[in-house]
C-alpha positions in Angstrom: 188.7 49.5 93.6 185.7 49.5 91.5 183.8 47.2 93.9 184.7 49.7 96.8 183.0 52.7 94.8 179.8 50.4 94.4 179.6 49.5 98.1 180.2 53.1 99.0 177.5 54.3 96.8 174.9 51.6 98.0 175.8 52.7 101.7 175.0 56.2 101.1 171.6 55.3 99.4 170.7 53.3 102.2 171.5 56.0 104.6 169.5 58.6 102.8 166.6 56.4 102.7 166.6 55.9 106.3 167.1 59.3 106.9 164.2 60.1 104.7 161.9 57.5 106.3 163.0 58.8 109.7 161.8 62.3 108.8 158.1 61.1 108.9 156.9 59.7 112.2 155.0 56.7 112.5 151.1 56.4 113.4 150.7 56.0 117.3 148.2 54.0 119.5 147.5 51.4 116.8 144.5 49.2 118.2 141.8 46.8 116.9 138.0 47.8 117.8 136.2 44.7 117.2 132.5 43.3 117.9 131.9 39.7 117.3 133.4 39.3 113.7 133.5 43.1 112.8 137.1 44.2 113.0 138.4 47.8 112.5 142.0 48.8 113.0 142.4 52.4 114.5 145.4 54.8 115.1 146.3 58.2 116.0 148.0 60.8 114.1 149.8 64.0 115.0 148.9 66.7 112.4 151.8 68.9 113.5 154.3 66.2 113.0 154.3 66.5 109.3 154.5 69.8 107.4 152.7 68.5 104.4 149.0 68.1 104.9 148.6 65.4 102.0 149.5 62.4 104.5 147.9 59.1 103.5 147.9 55.5 105.2 148.4 52.2 104.2 147.3 49.0 106.2 148.0 45.4 105.5 147.4 41.9 107.2 149.0 38.6 107.1 148.7 35.4 108.7 151.3 34.7 111.5 152.3 31.2 110.4 153.5 32.6 107.0 156.2 34.7 108.8 158.2 31.6 109.4 158.3 30.7 105.7 160.8 32.7 103.9 158.9 32.3 100.6 155.6 33.6 102.1 156.6 36.1 104.8 156.2 38.9 102.1 152.6 38.0 101.2 151.0 40.9 102.8 147.5 41.5 101.9 146.7 45.4 101.6 143.3 46.2 102.8 143.5 50.0 102.7 145.9 51.9 100.5 146.6 55.7 100.5 143.6 56.4 102.8 143.3 59.7 104.7 141.1 58.0 107.3 142.6 57.2 110.7 141.0 53.7 110.6 140.9 50.7 108.4 138.0 48.0 108.1 139.2 44.5 108.2 135.8 42.9 108.4 136.0 41.9 104.7 139.6 40.7 104.8 138.6 37.1 105.5 140.4 36.9 108.9 139.7 33.6 110.3 138.2 33.9 113.8 140.5 31.1 115.4 143.6 32.2 113.7 146.5 34.5 114.4 147.1 37.4 112.5 149.6 40.3 111.9 148.3 43.7 111.2 150.4 46.8 110.2 150.0 50.4 109.2 152.3 53.1 108.0 152.1 56.9 106.9 153.4 58.4 103.7 153.2 61.6 101.8 154.6 62.7 98.6 158.3 62.5 99.6 158.5 60.7 102.7 157.2 57.1 104.1 157.3 56.3 107.7 158.0 53.0 109.2 155.5 50.2 109.8 153.6 49.9 113.0 152.7 46.2 113.5 150.5 44.4 116.2 149.4 41.0 116.5 145.6 40.1 116.4 143.7 36.7 117.4 139.7 37.5 117.0 138.9 34.5 119.3 141.1 36.0 122.1 140.7 39.8 121.4 137.5 40.3 119.6 134.6 41.6 122.0 131.5 39.6 121.9 128.2 41.2 121.6 124.8 40.7 123.5 122.0 38.5 122.5 120.4 39.5 119.4 116.9 39.1 120.7 115.2 38.4 124.2 111.7 37.5 124.6 110.0 37.1 128.0 106.5 35.6 128.4 104.3 34.2 131.3 103.6 30.4 131.5 101.8 28.9 134.3 102.7 31.3 136.9 106.4 31.5 135.7 108.2 33.5 133.1 109.8 31.8 130.1 112.9 33.5 128.6 113.7 32.8 125.0 117.4 33.9 124.1 118.9 34.4 120.6 122.6 34.0 120.1 124.9 37.1 119.0 125.3 37.2 115.2 128.3 37.8 113.0 128.8 40.1 110.1 127.2 37.4 108.0 124.1 37.0 110.2 125.1 33.5 111.6 125.4 32.5 115.3 128.5 33.1 117.0 128.1 29.5 118.6 129.7 28.4 115.4 132.9 29.6 116.7 132.9 29.3 120.4 130.6 27.7 123.0 129.1 30.5 125.0 126.7 30.7 127.8 124.1 33.4 129.1 123.9 35.1 132.3 120.4 36.4 133.3 120.1 39.1 135.9 116.6 39.2 137.7 115.7 41.0 140.9 119.3 41.3 141.9 119.9 37.5 141.2 122.1 36.2 138.5 121.6 32.9 136.7 124.2 31.4 134.2 122.7 29.2 131.6 124.1 27.4 128.6 120.9 26.9 126.7 118.7 29.4 124.8 115.5 28.7 126.5 115.0 28.9 130.4 112.2 29.1 133.0 112.6 31.3 135.9 111.4 29.5 139.2 110.2 30.7 142.7 108.2 33.7 141.3 105.1 35.3 142.8 101.8 35.4 141.1 100.5 38.7 139.6 104.0 40.2 140.0 105.9 42.1 137.3 109.5 41.0 136.8 112.1 42.6 134.8 115.2 40.7 133.2 118.1 41.5 131.1 120.7 39.0 129.6 124.4 39.2 128.6 126.6 36.6 126.7 129.5 35.2 128.1 132.8 33.5 126.9 134.2 31.6 129.8 137.6 30.3 128.0 139.0 33.9 127.7 136.7 35.2 130.5 134.9 37.6 128.0 131.3 39.0 128.6 129.1 41.3 126.6 127.1 44.2 127.6 123.5 43.6 128.9 120.7 43.4 126.7 117.7 46.0 127.1 115.5 45.5 130.1 112.4 43.2 129.5 109.6 43.3 132.0 106.7 40.8 132.3 104.0 40.1 134.7 103.3 36.6 136.1 99.9 34.7 136.1 98.0 32.9 138.7 94.6 32.1 139.8 92.4 35.2 140.2 90.9 35.9 143.5 87.2 35.4 144.1 86.5 38.9 145.2 88.1 40.2 141.9 85.7 37.8 139.8 83.0 39.3 141.6 83.9 42.9 141.1 84.4 42.1 137.3 81.1 40.6 137.1 79.3 43.6 138.7 81.1 45.9 136.4 80.3 44.0 133.4 76.5 43.8 134.7 76.3 47.5 135.1 77.8 48.2 131.7 75.4 45.7 129.9 72.3 47.4 131.7 73.3 50.8 130.7 74.0 49.7 127.1 70.7 47.9 126.9 68.8 51.2 128.5 70.6 53.4 126.2 69.7 51.3 123.1 65.9 50.9 124.3 65.7 54.7 124.8 67.0 55.4 121.1 64.8 52.9 119.9 61.6 54.2 121.6 62.5 57.9 120.4 62.9 56.9 117.0 60.0 54.9 116.8 57.7 57.7 118.3 59.3 60.2 115.9 58.3 58.0 112.8 55.1 57.2 114.2 54.1 60.9 114.7 55.3 61.8 111.2 53.5 59.1 109.2 50.6 58.4 111.6 49.9 61.6 113.5 47.5 61.4 116.5 45.6 64.5 115.8 43.5 63.6 112.8 41.5 66.1 110.3 37.7 66.3 110.6 35.8 64.0 108.3 34.1 66.7 106.2 37.7 68.3 105.5 39.2 65.0 104.7 36.3 64.3 102.3 36.9 67.7 100.6 40.7 67.2 100.3 40.4 63.9 98.7 39.6 63.2 95.3 37.0 60.6 96.0 35.0 59.7 99.2 36.8 56.3 99.5 40.5 57.8 98.8 43.1 58.5 101.5 45.1 60.5 99.0 44.5 64.3 99.1 44.3 66.2 95.7 46.0 69.3 94.9 43.9 72.5 94.3 44.5 74.0 90.9 44.2 77.8 90.1 41.0 77.2 88.1 39.5 75.4 91.1 40.1 78.2 93.8 37.2 80.4 94.5 36.7 83.2 96.7 35.3 82.1 100.2 33.1 84.7 101.9 32.4 84.0 105.6 29.0 85.4 107.0 28.2 85.6 110.6 24.5 84.6 111.0 22.4 84.1 114.1 19.4 82.0 113.9 16.4 83.0 116.4 13.1 81.7 116.9 10.0 83.3 115.6 9.0 84.7 118.9 12.5 86.3 119.5 12.7 90.1 119.5 13.7 90.9 115.9 16.1 93.6 117.1 18.5 91.2 118.6 19.3 89.6 115.0 22.6 90.4 113.8 23.6 89.9 110.3 26.7 90.7 108.4 26.3 90.9 104.7 29.2 91.0 102.5 28.2 92.2 99.0 30.0 90.4 96.2 31.0 92.2 93.1 28.4 93.0 90.4 30.2 90.5 87.9 30.0 87.6 90.4 26.3 88.5 91.1 25.5 88.5 87.4 27.4 85.3 86.8 25.5 83.6 89.5 22.1 84.7 88.3 22.8 83.6 84.9 24.1 80.2 86.4 21.0 79.8 88.3 18.7 80.5 85.2 20.6 78.3 83.2 20.4 75.5 85.5 16.7 76.1 86.1 16.0 75.9 82.3 18.0 72.7 81.9 16.7 70.5 84.8 13.7 72.2 85.9 12.6 74.4 88.8 11.7 73.1 92.4 9.8 75.3 94.6 9.6 75.2 98.2 6.8 76.0 100.5 7.6 79.2 102.3 4.9 79.1 104.8 7.0 77.8 107.6 7.3 80.0 110.6 11.1 80.0 110.5 11.2 81.5 106.9 8.8 84.1 108.0 10.7 85.1 111.1 14.0 85.4 108.9 12.3 87.7 106.6 10.9 89.9 109.2 14.1 90.0 110.9 15.7 90.9 107.7 13.4 93.7 107.1 14.1 95.2 110.5 17.8 95.1 110.1 17.6 96.8 106.7 15.3 99.7 108.4 17.9 100.0 111.0 20.6 100.4 108.5 18.7 103.2 106.9 17.5 101.1 103.7 14.1 100.5 102.6 12.8 97.1 102.3 12.1 97.4 98.6 15.8 97.9 97.9 16.6 95.3 95.2 20.3 95.0 96.1 19.7 94.3 99.7 16.9 92.1 98.9 19.2 89.9 96.4 21.8 89.5 99.1 19.2 88.5 101.6 17.6 86.0 99.1 21.1 84.6 98.7 21.4 84.1 102.5 18.1 82.6 102.7 19.0 80.2 100.1 22.0 79.1 101.9 19.9 78.7 105.1 17.4 76.5 103.3 20.0 73.7 103.2 20.0 73.8 107.2 16.1 73.9 107.5 13.9 70.9 106.9 11.9 71.7 103.8 9.6 69.7 101.5 10.3 70.0 97.9 7.8 69.3 95.1 8.4 69.4 91.5 6.7 72.2 89.6 6.6 73.2 85.9 9.9 74.3 84.6 10.0 78.1 83.4 12.7 80.3 82.3 
């Protein structure tokens, strides 16, 4: 009787647990999404199937050969526990590529747990293979050489470590299957652009990858003679224009420098001697304020003795009284220091100048005895004495 009660209680508990589990639906459409050695287990979940929103999932894996062993059939390895995502990454679960594995997933919330959904997974059979990791195309002696790199695992190793794969090259609607990583495409036309793309193949399970990006390259060959001649003419024309431009720039620069430092128009000799410090120097000196003097310009016409005196025109600029007085003092001082030299005034030119001056003064309304006018005339005659050949002789100095 006592045993019957325990059996009845146990049966009721089991029925209650089964009923609780049945209240939460299982994940649907459980499938692996793989590429080489990257494994992701995905599933679908109906949000309206559970009244509670805090539903999580647990995913586990187990090697298939352990199921037959009673002691190890429960050695499930939990990869994802209580995750709210609808996928679980098994890449780091150390699933052997050539082995057989059992993957399962269930849903749970605070009060209910669903039953397990289990699938069988073999990476060598079910995992998709990726395209070549790199493709390089280069021209070699009128042909194209294609270098192919193997697909890589999650640890950046070649997939050839797990299976013997081949490559399929698609070129100009022609497909070429090779087992090596280096191939030369034959029967190609010279100076023609060819585009190729490559995919990986696994013939044991009849698997193939997607194609790699398209790579285009032009073949090489012997250049035609007309093209060589055309390139020669173009290079000759470019060289000629370049040399002509450089020569023109050099000529203009040289001319500008020459005109700047060595001008073609030179100053008169007497101006150069006046501007230079000494007769043999080429460097002009700077005028100071003390050396600057007032320059008076007179218009003077020199006529012969027989010329009519009325044609003589002379413009006299009267300097200030102070300047005249300083000039007289300077003349007297010089006469007292170095002696006075007199000139013979009997020449016809001097007499003609004096007569012409007198006539000019009479026309201007002044008397010949005007001392101021005569002093200006004497200054003009003194300036002209340097232009006329005169004979000077020493006389006795006087003040």
